[in-house]
Each structure stands twice: as structure tokens, then as C-alpha cells.
N, C-alpha and C positions, 0 to 999 in steps of 0.2 A: 225256791231255797237253793243257795249255792254255798258250799263250804270250800274254802281254799286256805290251806295251812291251818291256823287256829282261829280263823275269822269266819263268821257265818253271815250271809247276806240274805235278807227276807224281803221279797217284793210284795207289797200290799196293793193290789190293783182294785180300785173302786170306780166303776164307770160313772158314778154321779159326782165325783170330785177328783182332786189331784191324786196321783199314785204316790206311795212312799216307799223308800227302801230303808229298812232298819239294819244296822250293822252291829254285830255282837262279837265278842271274843270269848274263847274258853279259857278260864283261869281257875285253877284249883278245882276242876270238875264242876264249875258253875259257869252259867252264861252271864256275861257282863255287857250291858248295852253301851256301845261306844258313841253312836250317833244315829240320827234319823235325817234323811234328806227328803225333800219334797220335789216330786217331778210334776211340772206344770201340765195341766190337762191338754193344752194345745199341742204337746208333743205326741199325743196318742197313748195307747196302752204300752206299758213297760213289759216287754216280753222276754227279755234276756238280760243276764248280768254276768260279768266276768271280772276277775281281779288278779293282780300280781301277787296277792297274798300278803303284801306288806303295806303300802300306803295309797295305791292307786286302784280304782275300780271303774268299770264302764257299764252303762245302761243302754240297752237297745230298744228303739221305739219304732213308730210307724215309718219314719223317713230319716232318722238321725241316730247317731251314737253320741252320748254325752260322756265326757271324761272327767272324773272326780278325784279329789284327794280326800281320804278319810279325815273327818273332823271339819271339813269345809262344807258350807250349805249352798254353794253355787259351783256349777261345773267350770273347769278352767279351759275346756276346749269342746267343740262340737265338730263332728264329722258327718257330712251329708252322705248317707249310704243307701237310701231306700229302706224298705221294710226289713227288719231284723227279727228273726224268730229264735235264733241260737247263735252263740259265738264262743270261741275259745281263743286264748292268748298264748303266744309263744314268743318270748323275748320282746321285740318291738313290733311283732306282727299280730294283728287282730284278724281272725278268720271268721267270717260271718256267712250265714245262710238266711234266705228270706222267703222260702217256700215259693209258691207260684207267682206272687206279686213282685218278687225281686229274685228271679230264678238264678241259680248258679251258686257256686262257692266263690266268695270274694275275699281277697287278701289285701289288707290295708296296713300301711306303715303308720303306727299311732303317733310317731314323732312329727312326721311331715303332714299327716292327714291325707296322703295320696293313696289311690288304689294301685297296688303292685301288679296284680294279676287276677284272672277270673277263670274258673272252670265251668263249662256248661253241663252241670250236673244238678238235677232236681233233688233237693234234700230238705228235710224238716229238722234234722238233729245232726250234730257233729261231735265226734270224740277225737282227741288228740293223743297220738303216740309220740315216740321219740322222733321218728322221721316220716310219719304217715298220718293221714286223716281218714277216719271212717265216717262216711256220709250216709245217713240213713233216710230212706224215703221210699218211693215206689220200687227202686232197686237200691241195694246196698253197694257202695262204691268205696274201694280203698284207694287212696291217692298216695303214692310214694313221693316224698318231697326232698329235694336237695336245698336246704335252707340258704346255702351260700349262693346258689344260682336261681333264686326264686323268681326273679324278674324275666328269666328266659322262658320261652314257650315250650321247649321240649321237656316237659316234666312227664316221667313215666307214670301211668296209672292203669289199674286193672280193676275190672268189675267183678264183684262177688255177687253171683246171682242167687236170689232167694228161690230156693228149689221147692219149697212147700210152705203153706201158711203157718206151720208150726216151727219155722226156723227163726231164731233170734240171734243177734249179734251184739257184742259189747266190746269195748276196748279200754285198756288203761295204758300207761306210758310204755309198757314193755310186752303186753300180750293182747292178741286178738282172740276172742272166745266166741265160738259158734255153738249154739244149742239147738239140736233137732229133736222134735217130738212128733211122733206119728201115732195118733190116738187109735187109728184103725188097727194097727199092728201091736199096739201096746208097748212100744219101745221108745227110749230117749237115749240121746248120746250127746257128749260135749267134746268139742275139738278145740285144742289150744294151740 
């Protein structure tokens, strides 16, 4: 499930048939179904979804990203990316991670369909802030990005090391939040 603005995207994965993505909007405190798109089985499992919150959404699969317009039953573009397990959108940039099968953080220009850059960071999940990405996996990595100079190689990044198994991270547009829990000592703390 992915919620963007007042739209909700629900992926229905069924290994015995085609996947489906149902799109709803919230209207007067009720869910209204806008459309359902069918994702053909040959694309593999639909693992990720992202949207601009207006008219465009993206579905990530085993080897490809499909670009859709809400209300249309066929994608208007496909981008060959390798495995996609999570993705976020910032303006015209789609940032994807593919776990071990498509290692790294890959940044794509959705207009041209070209890969802009790639960071050698193993990640299963990503969150987007105003000028940084939080990549979560074996190690948590915070990448500070200069969106105007994205194609340049010298992007500053810093690794946030998970110090104990009770440490969790999350991020929204403006805050990075770290939660530490030590069950042996009976203490918890939050850093913002």
C-alpha cells in the first residue's frame, strides 16, 4: 500500500495470475475507487509503487519499471532497470533499490529513461528527505544529494552505523529519527 497526497495505491500480488494495482482517492472521508490496472505475469512480481500524487504512477517489477497515467489501462513507458524492491520519486528522478539481485541505489531520469548515477550501497528500503536519502539494509546509509549536480560523481555521503539490534531509523521530508532500545538496560531513546 502506498499513499501519496489523497491517492492510495494497493498492490494485489497473486503468484498464480497477473498482479493488479487498485487506485483509490479519499473523498469526503470515504475511499472512492478510481481504477484498476493489470500487471502482466511475465513482468514478475510487483514489488514497489510510487506516484507524483497527481496523474502519474510507477510500478517496479523483476527487471523493469512501468510508467502509468491514472485512468489508463496500459503503461505509456517502460524502463529496463533490473530488480526493483523499493523506489521514491523526486521531481523527474526515480530512485530505486534492488536488494542483492540489483545492488546499489540507482537514480533514473523518468523523462529520458536514462540512468543518471548509481551508489554502491546495499539497501532494501529507501526514504526521501528534502536533500537526502536514507537507505536501509545491512547498514543504514544517509546520502546527502545536490539535486542540481546529480550527474556528478562527488556526492557527499555518510554512513549511519546501526550500533545495536534495537536501533531503528525512519525519515520524512524534514527529519531523520533514530530510535534506540536496549532491553537489557530497560531504556529507550529517540534522536531527531
